[in-house]
C-alpha positions in Angstrom: 8.1 -20.4 22.5 11.4 -22.1 22.4 13.9 -21.3 19.6 13.9 -25.0 18.5 10.4 -24.5 17.2 11.5 -21.7 14.8 13.2 -22.0 11.5 14.9 -19.2 9.7 14.2 -17.6 6.3 16.6 -15.6 4.2 15.2 -13.2 1.6 16.0 -10.0 -0.2 14.1 -6.8 -1.0 13.2 -7.3 -4.7 11.1 -4.1 -5.2 9.9 -1.1 -3.4 6.8 1.0 -4.1 5.3 4.2 -2.7 1.8 5.5 -3.4 1.8 9.3 -2.8 -1.9 9.7 -3.6 -4.1 7.0 -2.1 -5.6 4.7 -4.8 -3.7 6.4 -7.7 -0.8 4.6 -9.4 2.4 3.9 -7.4 6.0 4.8 -8.0 8.7 2.1 -8.0 11.9 3.2 -6.2 15.3 1.7 -5.6 15.4 3.1 -2.1 13.0 4.8 0.3 13.3 6.3 3.8 11.3 4.5 6.5 9.2 6.8 8.7 6.9 6.0 11.6 4.0 5.9 9.2 5.7 3.7 6.5 7.7 4.7 3.5 8.2 8.4 3.1 5.2 10.2 1.4 3.2 6.9 1.1 -0.5 7.8 1.0 0.3 11.4 2.1 -2.5 12.7 -0.2 -6.0 11.5 -0.7 -8.9 12.3 -3.1 -12.2 13.0 -1.3 -15.8 13.8 -2.4 -17.6 17.0 -1.5 -18.5 15.6 1.9 -14.8 14.8 2.7 -15.3 11.0 2.3 -12.4 9.3 0.6 -12.8 7.8 -2.9 -10.8 5.0 -4.4 -10.5 2.7 -7.4 -13.3 0.6 -6.0 -15.8 3.1 -7.4 -13.5 5.1 -9.7 -11.2 2.6 -11.5 -9.8 5.4 -13.6 -7.8 6.6 -10.6 -5.4 3.8 -11.6 -4.4 5.9 -14.6 -3.2 8.9 -12.5 0.5 8.5 -12.4 2.7 10.4 -10.0 6.4 11.4 -10.2 8.3 12.6 -7.1 10.5 15.6 -7.4 12.4 17.6 -4.8 9.7 20.1 -4.1 6.6 18.6 -5.6 4.7 15.6 -6.9 3.8 15.8 -10.6 0.5 14.0 -11.5 -0.3 13.0 -15.0 -3.3 11.3 -16.6 -4.5 10.7 -20.2 -5.8 13.8 -21.9 -4.8 16.1 -18.9 -2.1 18.7 -18.4 0.3 17.8 -15.6 -0.8 18.8 -12.0 1.9 19.9 -9.6 1.3 19.3 -5.9 3.7 21.1 -3.6 5.2 18.9 -0.9 5.6 21.7 1.6 2.6 24.0 0.8 -1.1 23.4 1.6 -4.3 25.6 1.8 -7.3 25.3 4.1 -7.8 22.8 6.9 -10.5 20.3 6.1 -12.1 17.4 8.0 -12.1 14.1 6.0 -13.0 10.5 6.6 -11.0 7.4 5.6 -12.9 4.3 6.6 -14.0 4.7 10.2 -11.5 7.5 11.0 -12.4 11.2 10.8 -9.3 13.3 10.8 -8.1 16.8 10.0 -6.3 17.3 6.7 -5.3 20.2 4.4 -7.0 21.0 1.2 -4.7 21.4 -1.8 -6.7 24.1 -3.5 -9.2 24.7 -6.3 -6.9 24.0 -9.2 -6.1 20.5 -7.9 -9.7 19.9 -7.1 -10.8 20.9 -10.6 -8.1 18.6 -12.1 -9.5 15.5 -10.4 -13.1 16.6 -11.0 -12.4 16.9 -14.7 -10.5 13.6 -15.1 -12.8 11.5 -12.9 -16.1 13.1 -13.7 -17.2 13.7 -10.1 -17.0 16.7 -7.9 -13.8 16.0 -6.0 -11.0 17.6 -3.9 -7.5 16.4 -2.9 -6.1 16.7 0.6 -2.8 16.3 2.3 -2.5 14.4 5.6 -1.9 16.6 8.6 1.4 15.5 10.2 0.1 16.6 13.6 -2.7 14.0 13.5 -2.0 10.5 14.9 -4.1 8.0 13.1 -3.3 4.6 14.6 -3.5 1.1 13.3 -5.9 -1.2 15.1 -4.4 -1.9 18.6 -6.2 -5.3 18.5 -4.0 -6.4 15.6 -0.8 -4.6 16.7 -0.8 -6.2 20.1 -1.2 -2.8 21.8 1.7 -1.2 19.9 0.9 2.3 18.6 1.5 2.3 14.9 0.6 5.5 13.1 -0.5 5.7 9.5 -1.3 8.5 7.0 -4.1 7.7 4.5 -3.3 4.0 4.1 -6.2 1.5 4.6 -4.9 0.9 8.1 -1.3 -0.1 8.5 2.1 1.5 7.7 3.6 -1.1 5.3 2.3 -3.9 3.1 4.6 -6.8 2.4 4.2 -9.3 -0.4 6.5 -11.7 -2.3 7.4 -12.6 -5.8 6.6 -16.2 -5.2 3.1 -15.5 -4.1 2.5 -13.6 -7.4 4.1 -16.4 -9.4 1.7 -18.9 -7.8 -1.3 -16.7 -8.6 -0.1 -16.4 -12.2 0.2 -20.1 -12.6 -3.4 -20.5 -11.3 -4.6 -17.7 -13.5 -3.0 -19.4 -16.6 -4.7 -22.7 -15.6 -8.0 -20.8 -15.5 -7.4 -19.3 -18.9 -6.4 -15.8 -17.7 -3.4 -13.7 -18.4 -0.6 -13.0 -16.0 -0.9 -9.9 -13.7 1.8 -7.7 -12.1 2.4 -7.2 -8.4 1.2 -3.5 -8.9 -2.4 -4.7 -8.6 -1.8 -5.6 -5.0 -0.2 -2.3 -4.1 2.6 -3.5 -1.8 5.3 -1.3 -0.4 8.0 -4.1 0.0 8.2 -7.1 -2.3 10.5 -10.0 -1.2 12.4 -12.5 -3.2 13.9 -15.8 -2.0 11.0 -17.1 0.0 8.2 -19.6 -0.9 4.7 -18.5 -1.9 2.9 -16.8 1.1 5.8 -17.4 3.5 5.3 -13.7 4.3 2.1 -14.8 6.1 4.0 -16.8 8.7 7.0 -14.7 9.6 7.2 -13.3 13.1 9.4 -10.2 12.3 11.3 -9.1 9.2 14.9 -8.0 10.1 16.3 -5.9 7.3 19.9 -5.1 6.3 23.1 -6.6 7.7 22.9 -4.8 11.0 19.1 -5.6 11.4 18.6 -1.9 12.0 15.0 -2.2 10.5 12.4 -4.5 12.0 9.0 -4.8 10.4 6.4 -7.0 12.1 3.6 -8.5 10.1 0.4 -8.2 12.1 -2.6 -8.8 9.9 -3.3 -10.6 6.6 -4.4 -8.1 3.9 -8.0 -8.8 3.0 -8.4 -7.9 -0.7 -11.1 -5.8 -2.1 -11.9 -5.8 -5.9 -9.0 -3.4 -6.7 -6.7 -6.3 -7.9 -9.3 -6.9 -10.7 -8.4 -3.5 -12.2 -5.7 -3.5 -14.9 -3.4 -0.6 -13.8 -2.5 0.1 -17.5 -6.1 0.4 -18.8 -8.4 0.7 -15.7 -10.4 -2.2 -17.2 -12.0 -4.5 -14.7 -12.0 -8.3 -14.9 -13.1 -10.4 -11.9 -10.9 -13.4 -12.8 -8.2 -12.4 -10.2 -10.6 -12.4 -7.3 -12.3 -15.5 -8.6 -9.0 -17.4 -8.8 -7.9 -16.2 -5.4 -11.2 -17.4 -3.9 -10.2 -20.9 -4.8 -7.2 -21.0 -2.5 -6.8 -17.9 -0.4 -10.0 -17.7 1.6 -9.0 -17.0 5.2 -11.5 -18.1 7.9 -9.8 -16.0 10.5 -10.7 -13.0 8.3 -14.4 -14.0 8.1 -13.7 -15.9 4.9 -12.1 -12.9 3.1 -9.5 -13.4 0.4 -6.0 -12.4 1.6 -2.8 -11.6 -0.3 0.2 -10.0 1.4 0.7 -8.9 5.1 0.1 -5.6 6.8 3.2 -4.8 8.9 4.1 -2.2 11.5 7.5 -0.5 12.0 9.1 -1.8 15.2 12.6 -0.4 14.7 14.3 1.7 12.0 12.5 5.0 11.7 14.9 7.2 9.7 16.7 4.3 8.1 16.7 3.7 4.3 15.3 0.6 2.7 17.1 -0.4 -0.5 16.4 -3.0 -3.2 18.8 -5.9 -2.7 19.0 -5.6 1.1 19.0 -8.9 3.0 15.9 -9.8 5.0 15.9 -12.5 7.7 13.1 -13.8 9.9 11.6 -16.7 11.7 8.4 -18.6 11.1 5.7 -18.5 13.7 4.2 -21.8 14.6 
């Protein structure tokens, strides 16, 4: 496609989030190292049932109340009414086969104390596992255009990008429908952009980040939303108004009529680089 048919965007990284335990609360950071699988330690751990099948806020909304804190050697998890749980970053216990969506992979169990903590808080027999770094779990090659993009326990792609403007548009529509404003945390993005129009992130070919463009993230697939955005991360209460409002203007026929918000992206360049809030982001629209 000729360059005359592209137009440029200029944005900034407004916020960065990492979610160490899949489907638990995230951590907002001012900077994060970019790895092959996304931001460092993103979805490195996952809660599973006694059969090794992953569980999430979809069936256990109270997972939203488990809040992590990253330290040098461990991740500290807290939840209402519970003593803090410390997960070592460098130590694991037994190998265990687990399933995340259609992928069955080897992982490492984090031990009986951690398992009992999640069992007690969530009221089901559960365990928590750490992703095995020797495993290569790839994004769908259909959507990446044949590029091998590994993930840990994310739903399927290394990085999720959204924008402040997209959230502002949703909140205006929620207000018109009689609902309250929601935070971007409900959509669980890794990178939040400022300085672009609502849902411009859907139409960018590649995000070039920092002055030397050392980082390149390529959006490859619209993120089809499950009911998790209906869960208030502060209370774990569920209200379907968010999905109901999104249904009115974000149905995507290319995604079988699913509601989309944010873009799944892969890492093209920049493994080992540091993303920082305030960094410049440029890109060109696809037409």
